[in-house]
Backbone as JSON, one array per atom type, in Angstrom:
{
  "sequence": "XXXXXXXXXXXXXXXXXXXXXXXXXXXXXXXXXXXXXXXXXXXXXXXXXXXXXXXXXXXXXXXXXXXXXXXXXXXXXXXXXXXXXXXXXXXXXXXXXXXXXXXXXXXXXXXXXXXXXXXX",
  "N": [[-213.14, 15.79, -6.72], [-215.61, 16.07, -4.18], [-217.99, 13.83, -2.86], [-221.06, 12.92, -1.33], [-222.04, 9.85, -0.18], [-224.97, 8.37, 0.43], [-225.75, 5.73, 2.23], [-228.0, 3.35, 1.93], [-230.38, 1.11, 3.39], [-232.17, -1.03, 1.65], [-233.53, -3.33, 2.04], [-233.51, -4.53, 4.87], [-234.07, -6.96, 6.05], [-232.81, -8.95, 4.61], [-230.11, -9.23, 5.49], [-230.55, -9.26, 8.21], [-231.69, -11.69, 8.68], [-229.69, -13.48, 8.17], [-227.48, -16.22, 9.01], [-225.47, -16.01, 12.0], [-222.65, -16.45, 11.68], [-222.31, -15.97, 8.94], [-223.0, -13.27, 8.83], [-220.89, -12.16, 10.32], [-218.69, -12.77, 8.63], [-219.42, -11.28, 6.45], [-219.42, -8.64, 7.49], [-216.68, -8.51, 8.0], [-215.63, -8.54, 5.39], [-216.74, -6.14, 4.46], [-215.48, -4.34, 6.2], [-212.8, -4.68, 5.43], [-212.88, -3.8, 2.75], [-213.72, -1.12, 3.18], [-211.55, -0.14, 4.71], [-209.46, -0.36, 2.82], [-210.31, 1.52, 0.92], [-210.15, 3.83, 2.47], [-207.38, 3.92, 3.03], [-206.42, 4.46, 0.49], [-207.26, 7.01, 0.21], [-209.74, 7.52, -0.83], [-212.19, 7.24, 0.59], [-212.96, 9.68, 2.81], [-214.28, 10.18, 5.18], [-216.81, 8.7, 7.25], [-219.55, 6.68, 8.45], [-221.4, 4.07, 10.1], [-224.85, 4.17, 10.78], [-227.04, 4.08, 13.61], [-230.11, 2.22, 13.8], [-233.32, 3.26, 12.32], [-235.18, 3.3, 14.34], [-233.95, 4.54, 16.41], [-233.86, 7.16, 15.78], [-234.3, 10.73, 16.01], [-236.22, 13.51, 15.21], [-236.12, 16.92, 14.32], [-238.32, 19.38, 13.6], [-239.66, 22.23, 11.93], [-242.53, 23.95, 13.01], [-245.26, 26.0, 12.86], [-243.57, 28.19, 13.14], [-241.81, 27.39, 15.13], [-239.36, 25.16, 16.56], [-239.98, 21.67, 16.67], [-239.61, 18.7, 18.42], [-239.48, 15.35, 17.52], [-240.0, 11.85, 17.97], [-238.41, 9.26, 16.13], [-237.74, 8.59, 12.58], [-237.66, 11.1, 9.93], [-239.25, 10.44, 7.8], [-241.5, 7.85, 6.82], [-240.43, 4.99, 5.47], [-239.5, 2.25, 3.36], [-236.86, 2.06, 2.6], [-234.04, 2.97, 4.44], [-231.62, 5.25, 5.78], [-228.57, 3.9, 6.32], [-225.99, 4.55, 6.75], [-223.14, 6.64, 5.92], [-220.8, 7.99, 3.56], [-218.1, 10.1, 2.82], [-216.6, 10.75, -0.12], [-213.61, 11.34, -1.98], [-212.98, 11.89, -5.1], [-212.14, 11.7, -8.64], [-214.28, 12.38, -10.4], [-217.87, 12.31, -11.15], [-218.34, 9.8, -12.33], [-216.37, 8.22, -11.11], [-217.22, 8.35, -8.45], [-219.67, 7.06, -8.71], [-218.69, 4.58, -9.37], [-217.58, 3.74, -6.92], [-219.94, 3.63, -5.43], [-221.27, 1.58, -6.81], [-219.61, -0.59, -6.24], [-220.09, -0.81, -3.48], [-222.86, -1.42, -3.43], [-222.72, -3.87, -4.71], [-221.85, -5.56, -2.71], [-224.0, -6.11, -1.18], [-226.37, -8.2, -1.58], [-229.24, -7.61, -3.25], [-230.15, -5.74, -1.34], [-229.2, -3.14, -1.0], [-228.94, 0.4, -1.54], [-227.67, 3.3, -2.93], [-227.44, 6.71, -2.65], [-225.98, 9.26, -4.46], [-224.41, 12.31, -4.06], [-223.03, 15.43, -5.05], [-220.85, 17.4, -3.02], [-221.27, 20.7, -1.75], [-218.84, 23.02, -1.78], [-217.79, 25.69, -0.04], [-215.96, 28.65, -0.34], [-213.93, 30.21, 2.13]],
  "CA": [[-214.41, 16.29, -6.22], [-216.14, 15.34, -3.03], [-219.37, 13.38, -2.97], [-221.66, 12.23, -0.18], [-222.76, 8.63, -0.5], [-225.95, 8.0, 1.46], [-225.79, 4.27, 2.15], [-229.34, 3.01, 2.38], [-230.83, -0.27, 3.51], [-233.42, -1.19, 0.91], [-234.2, -4.52, 2.55], [-232.72, -4.95, 6.03], [-234.36, -8.35, 6.41], [-231.88, -9.85, 3.93], [-228.99, -9.57, 6.36], [-231.01, -9.54, 9.58], [-232.04, -13.11, 8.76], [-228.52, -14.32, 7.88], [-226.84, -16.85, 10.17], [-224.49, -15.13, 12.64], [-221.32, -16.6, 11.09], [-222.32, -15.28, 7.65], [-222.99, -11.83, 9.11], [-219.52, -11.82, 10.73], [-217.85, -12.79, 7.42], [-219.86, -10.17, 5.62], [-218.86, -7.42, 8.1], [-215.23, -8.54, 7.8], [-215.39, -8.11, 4.0], [-217.05, -4.71, 4.4], [-214.4, -3.62, 6.9], [-211.6, -4.71, 4.59], [-213.13, -2.9, 1.61], [-213.73, 0.26, 3.7], [-210.17, 0.19, 5.07], [-208.69, -0.16, 1.58], [-210.72, 2.8, 0.33], [-209.6, 4.89, 3.32], [-205.93, 3.98, 2.81], [-206.19, 5.07, -0.82], [-207.74, 8.39, 0.25], [-211.03, 7.64, -1.51], [-213.16, 7.56, 1.64], [-212.38, 10.62, 3.76], [-214.96, 9.98, 6.46], [-218.07, 7.99, 7.11], [-219.93, 5.89, 9.62], [-222.67, 3.36, 10.11], [-225.81, 4.81, 11.67], [-227.96, 3.2, 14.31], [-231.36, 2.05, 13.07], [-234.29, 4.35, 12.34], [-235.91, 3.3, 15.62], [-233.19, 5.4, 17.33], [-233.84, 8.51, 15.21], [-235.09, 11.83, 16.52], [-236.35, 14.51, 14.16], [-236.51, 18.27, 14.72], [-239.04, 19.95, 12.46], [-240.29, 23.51, 12.19], [-243.99, 23.96, 12.92], [-245.79, 27.27, 13.36], [-242.45, 29.07, 13.47], [-241.04, 26.9, 16.27], [-238.86, 23.79, 16.39], [-240.7, 20.62, 17.38], [-238.83, 17.47, 18.47], [-240.33, 14.17, 17.35], [-239.31, 10.57, 17.93], [-238.46, 8.53, 14.87], [-237.18, 9.22, 11.38], [-238.51, 12.15, 9.38], [-240.2, 9.85, 6.86], [-241.74, 6.41, 6.91], [-240.04, 4.43, 4.19], [-238.87, 0.94, 3.42], [-235.42, 2.33, 2.57], [-233.57, 3.85, 5.5], [-230.2, 5.56, 5.68], [-227.83, 3.05, 7.24], [-224.67, 5.11, 6.96], [-222.73, 7.61, 4.92], [-219.37, 8.1, 3.29], [-217.67, 11.22, 2.0], [-215.52, 10.27, -0.97], [-212.88, 12.34, -2.73], [-212.64, 11.19, -6.34], [-211.94, 12.56, -9.81], [-215.52, 12.87, -11.02], [-219.08, 11.56, -10.82], [-218.18, 8.4, -12.72], [-215.59, 7.54, -10.07], [-218.1, 8.23, -7.28], [-220.63, 6.0, -9.04], [-217.95, 3.32, -9.28], [-217.52, 3.38, -5.49], [-221.31, 3.27, -5.05], [-221.56, 0.27, -7.4], [-218.88, -1.59, -5.44], [-220.82, -0.96, -2.22], [-224.11, -2.13, -3.71], [-222.36, -5.24, -5.06], [-221.61, -6.36, -1.5], [-225.28, -6.3, -0.5], [-227.27, -8.79, -2.56], [-230.66, -7.2, -3.24], [-230.6, -4.99, -0.16], [-228.56, -1.84, -0.85], [-229.25, 1.51, -2.42], [-226.77, 4.4, -2.6], [-227.69, 8.0, -3.29], [-224.71, 9.96, -4.62], [-224.61, 13.75, -4.25], [-221.82, 16.24, -4.91], [-220.86, 18.34, -1.9], [-221.06, 22.12, -2.04], [-217.67, 23.5, -1.04], [-217.8, 27.16, -0.03], [-214.69, 29.3, 0.01], [-214.09, 31.02, 3.34]],
  "C": [[-214.87, 15.44, -5.05], [-217.63, 15.05, -3.24], [-219.79, 12.75, -1.66], [-222.37, 11.01, -0.73], [-223.68, 8.34, 0.67], [-226.2, 6.51, 1.27], [-227.1, 3.8, 2.77], [-229.56, 1.51, 2.44], [-232.16, -0.37, 2.79], [-234.22, -2.38, 1.41], [-233.38, -5.1, 3.69], [-232.91, -6.41, 6.39], [-233.38, -9.32, 5.77], [-230.74, -10.22, 4.85], [-229.39, -9.77, 7.81], [-231.34, -11.01, 9.77], [-230.88, -14.04, 8.41], [-228.05, -15.02, 9.15], [-225.71, -15.96, 10.69], [-223.1, -15.24, 12.01], [-221.23, -15.93, 9.72], [-222.27, -13.77, 7.84], [-221.58, -11.38, 9.5], [-218.58, -11.8, 9.53], [-218.16, -11.59, 6.54], [-219.31, -8.85, 6.17], [-217.34, -7.37, 7.95], [-214.88, -8.07, 6.39], [-215.65, -6.61, 3.85], [-215.94, -3.89, 5.04], [-213.13, -3.58, 6.09], [-211.74, -3.75, 3.42], [-213.04, -1.44, 2.06], [-212.3, 0.71, 4.02], [-209.3, 0.45, 3.85], [-209.03, 1.17, 0.94], [-210.18, 3.98, 1.16], [-208.1, 5.03, 3.09], [-205.59, 4.65, 1.5], [-206.65, 6.52, -0.87], [-209.06, 8.61, -0.46], [-212.12, 8.0, -0.5], [-212.47, 8.45, 2.66], [-213.01, 10.48, 5.15], [-216.25, 9.23, 6.19], [-218.35, 7.2, 8.37], [-221.22, 5.13, 9.34], [-223.57, 4.08, 11.1], [-226.61, 3.76, 12.41], [-229.29, 3.21, 13.56], [-232.34, 3.2, 13.22], [-235.11, 4.41, 13.63], [-235.2, 4.17, 16.66], [-233.2, 6.87, 16.89], [-234.71, 9.48, 16.01], [-235.09, 12.91, 15.45], [-236.74, 15.85, 14.78], [-237.1, 18.93, 13.48], [-239.63, 21.29, 12.87], [-241.79, 23.42, 12.03], [-244.49, 25.23, 13.59], [-244.68, 28.18, 13.86], [-241.59, 28.61, 14.63], [-240.52, 25.49, 15.98], [-239.65, 22.82, 17.26], [-239.86, 19.35, 17.29], [-239.79, 16.29, 18.42], [-239.48, 12.91, 17.39], [-239.44, 9.98, 16.54], [-237.89, 9.3, 13.71], [-238.17, 10.22, 10.79], [-239.5, 11.62, 8.35], [-240.37, 8.37, 7.17], [-241.42, 5.85, 5.54], [-239.43, 3.05, 4.4], [-237.35, 1.11, 3.42], [-235.07, 3.29, 3.7], [-232.09, 4.11, 5.32], [-229.48, 4.77, 6.75], [-226.45, 3.58, 7.55], [-224.36, 6.12, 5.86], [-221.23, 7.49, 4.71], [-219.15, 9.37, 2.48], [-216.47, 10.72, 1.21], [-214.9, 11.44, -1.72], [-212.33, 11.64, -3.96], [-212.59, 12.19, -7.49], [-213.23, 13.18, -10.33], [-216.7, 11.99, -10.6], [-218.94, 10.09, -11.19], [-217.41, 7.61, -11.67], [-216.43, 7.35, -8.81], [-219.13, 7.13, -7.5], [-219.96, 4.63, -8.99], [-217.85, 2.83, -7.85], [-218.9, 2.91, -5.03], [-221.67, 1.88, -5.59], [-220.85, -0.84, -6.65], [-219.64, -1.87, -4.15], [-222.08, -1.79, -2.43], [-223.83, -3.6, -4.04], [-222.12, -6.14, -3.86], [-222.89, -6.67, -0.74], [-226.29, -6.89, -1.48], [-228.72, -8.37, -2.32], [-231.09, -6.4, -2.02], [-229.99, -3.6, -0.03], [-229.02, -0.86, -1.91], [-228.31, 2.63, -1.99], [-227.2, 5.63, -3.38], [-226.37, 8.76, -3.29], [-225.01, 11.43, -4.89], [-223.28, 14.48, -4.14], [-221.96, 17.18, -3.72], [-220.69, 19.76, -2.43], [-219.91, 22.57, -1.16], [-217.66, 25.03, -1.15], [-216.43, 27.67, 0.4], [-214.9, 30.19, 1.22], [-213.21, 32.23, 3.29]]
}
């Protein structure tokens, strides 16, 4: 089954305040973990997103689309990236999410949702 993992930053300050050498080591570990999951076919696609300050939102208002600067909601947690995983079941998807959260001490949150696959 395929699941979308919404990789959220629950507390960006944790790693924004890390010394540069720690951040580099941390990104190296993340990259290694991500690469291993891709090689095993667990992660099919995904990416890191630029910060919410770069977001643009299109919203319907009075029957017309309206473009607004910024994210669609003001929240402490922001979506920092996503991954589409192909795993056996929800428990396996939750296992991947738990591994991800384990690499972010007190700053990560992952929302796991099954994808809807429509036959064409």
